[in-house]
C-alpha positions, 0 to 999 in steps of 0.5 A: 767907112766908120760908124761913129756912136755917142759914148753916153747913150750908144746911138748912132751919130753918123757914117764917116769916110776916114782916110788915113791911119790916124785918129779920128780928131776932125771929121770933115763935113764933105766926108760925112756920108749919112747923119742918123742923130745930130744937134747943133747948138751954136757952135757945139754939136750935141747928141740927142742924150745931151752930150757934147760931141765936138765943135763946128769949125766951118768946114770940119768938126773938131771932135772930143775924143772921150765923147764918142766911139767908132767902129768899122775900117779906115781907108788908107 
């Protein structure tokens, strides 16, 4: 499980079950385990501090690589 945090304010965004060794460029909605703080403005996913985190593409979120950090282990 990975814990994603906002790069600007360091608040927790969500817990995500990452499968595979690659980068976190897409977060599939069905793999999000717990949402801590998240705001949806139209198609944009925004942290409560106002920083844009990603774009809603239907079944997944397309992440902006510089707007978040993560910690934890990936499932291979």
